[in-house]
N, C-alpha and C positions, 0 to 999 in steps of 0.2 A: 795905447798898448804898452805894457811893461817892456823894459829893455832886457833882453835875455843875455846873460853872460855867454861868451863864445864857448867856454868849456862846457857849460850846461847844454848849450845848443848841440855841440858835438856828441855829448854823452847821451842826451835824450833820443836823438835820431840816428845813433850809430848804426843800427841794423838797416835803416833805409839808406844812409849815406854809403854803405858798403855795396849797394846795388849800382852797377854801371849805368843803369837807366835813370838813376836819381842823382847821386853824388851831391856836391855842394851846390852846384848850379840848380839842380832839380829841387833841392830842399829850399833854396831861396825863392824859387818860383812858387812853391807851395805857400811859403810865408807871405808872398806878395798877392796871392789870389784872394778874390772876394766871391763867395758862393752864397746863393739864396736857397734856402730849404723851405718849401711850402708844404706844411703838414708835419706835425711832430708826433705822429702816431706810431703804428707798428713798423712802418718803413723809415720814417724820419728819425726815430730814436737810434737804431744802429748806424744809419748813414751819418748822422751828426757825430756820434761817438767816435767812429773811425776817422772821420775827416778832421775833427779837433785833435785827436791823438796823433794823426799824421803830420800835424803842424800847419794846416791851412790857416792863414793869418787873419782872415776876416769872415765871419759867418753871420748872415741875417736870417732870422727865424720868423716865419709868418704862420700863425694859426690862431683862430679865435676861440678854440675849444678849451674846456677844462678837463682835468684828469677825472676819470670815473673808475669805480671799482671794476667794472667790466673791461677796462683797458689793460689791467695789470698783467694778464696772462701773456700778452704779446708786446707791451710797451715797458720793457724791463728797466728803462732808465728811471722810472718813477717808483715811489714808495707808497705804502698804504696811507701814510700821513699826508701825502700830496693830493689826495682826493679833494676835489673842489677848487684846486688852484689852477691858474692858467698854465697850460703845457709849456708855452714858450718861456715863461718865467722860471719854471723849475729846470727846463732844459738849459737855459742860459746860465743858471747858477751851477749846474753840473759842469759846463764847459769851463767856467771861471775857476772852479776847483781843480779840474783835471789838467788844464793847460792855461795858466794865467796870461800867456803871451798871445792867445787868440782873442781878437777883438770880436765880441758877440753882441748883437742887437736883437732884442725881442719885440715883435710887433703883434699886438693882439687884434688882428683884423683878418677877415677873409680876403683871399686874393681875387680881385674882380677886374673887369676891364676899366673900371673907373679909377682904380689905384695901381693897376698892374704895371703900366709903363713907368710911372714914377718910382715904384718899388724896385724896378730893374736897374734904373740909374747907372751906376758904375759897376754893377755886378758883372762878373765874367761868365758864370755858368749857373743854371738853375736846376734844382732837383725837385721833381714832382713826386712828392710822397703823400699825396692826397688819396682819398677813397671815393671820389665822386667825379662824374664826367663833366659837370658844369665847370668846376675848378680847372680840370685838365684842359678843356678847350680854351678857357680864359688864359691859362699859362701858355698854351701853344700860340694863340693869336698875339699876345703881348710880346712873346719872344720873336715871332716873325716880324712884327713891326720894328722891334729894336735890334734885330739881328743878333739875338742871343741864343746860344745852344742850350739844350736842356736834356736831362736824363729822366726818362719815364720809368715808373715802376708800378706794378699792380699785383694784388694777391686776392685769392678767394679759395676757400676750402683747403685743398692740398696743392694748388697750382699757382705759379707766379710767372710774371713776364717782366722783361727789362729791355729798353732800347734807348738810343739817343736820336734826337731830332734837331734839325736846323744847324748842323755842324758844317763848318768850312771843310770842303773836300780836300783841301790842302791847307794846313794850318800856317803855312808860310805866306799864304795869299792875304790880301786885304779883305775886310768884311764885305766889300762890294762884289766879291767873286762868287763862284758857284757854291751853293750850300746843299747839304743832304736834304732828304724829304722832311717835311714837317708833318705833324700828326694828321692834319686835315687832308693831306695828299693821299693818305692811306685809309683814313676813316673820316670821310667828308662831313658827316653829320652825326650829332650825338644820338645814342639810342633813345627810344621813347621811354617815358617814365614807367618804371616797373619791368622793363624788358630784360635788364640785367641786374642781378642782385648785388648789393655791396656786402662788405664783410659782416656788418651787423645783421643782415638778412640771411646770408648764405652760410656764415660761420667761417672760421679760419683757425688752423692750428698755429699756435704762437711762434714756434720755431721757424716756420716758413717766412714770417716777416723778417726775422734776423738774416735769413739767407738772401732774400731779394734786396733788402735795404743795404746789406753789405756789398752786394754786386753793384748797386747804384753808386756807393761810395768808391768802390774800386774803379768803376768806369770814369767817375769824376777825377780821380787822382791820375789815371792814365791820360786823360785829356789835358790836365794841367802840365804833366810831364812830357807830353807829346810822344808817348810810347807807341810802338807798332800795335796792330791788332785792335784798334778802337772800333766800337759798334757804330758804323755809319751805314744807314739804309739796311739795317739788319734788326731782327727781333729775336731775343733769346727767351725760350720758355723752359720752365722747370717743373717737373712733376714730383712732388714730395713722396708719393706712395711708391713710385718705381725708381726714383732718382734718375729719371730720363731727362737729359738736357739736350734741347734741340735749338738750332740756330737757323732762321729763315731769312732769305734775301727779300727785302721789301721792294715793292713797286707802287708807284702812284696810280691813281685810278685811270690816268691817261697813258700809263706805261712808264718805263724808267726815264729819269731825267738825263 
């Protein structure tokens, strides 16, 4: 990672440093954090952009897909000339240009149970920006095994959801202490094939991806900074047609933990 001059550091992040919830200690915590983003599509693009801009020090990007023309209405990090290129390569190049002091690694693989535990390694937090249930359950299961928290996001048509799973209920406790619900506690089994449509099948308005992906980034930043009001055992839903924002308390299938 390039060494940033202290004056540049203070100037770049001055608006964040002015927040009592951030300050120098918080900004240093962001610089020390390692986040894994799975999926560099409609959700992953805005999440990545805001996390890199905020000064997160290390980002690992995982996605085996390439940019297609049908991506561009919602994946606005990419250009027409990027069609056919690996998303993670173009996304990593954007990060290096935007914030050279962020260490970024691009991995052109799908997240599976075969590689998931190894990918998590020294990662602090995972963002699920995928668009399929198979990957989501793999992320959940690998995070549970490795005791990693993760931020969930999902969109379709005009509606989106966001939540956090497997989070320490008290961030001052050790990783062996009580954690919030994981995804299987609420949704124990994946839906049958064809039961729920993905974005390609159901369609999605591009701006919705920006809203939910930004919410995922915001929640990740709050977690790093240990601010109040974090999403633990809660699900946030957003309706883009009505701008209705609802927050639900989650319970596991056997009741609250």
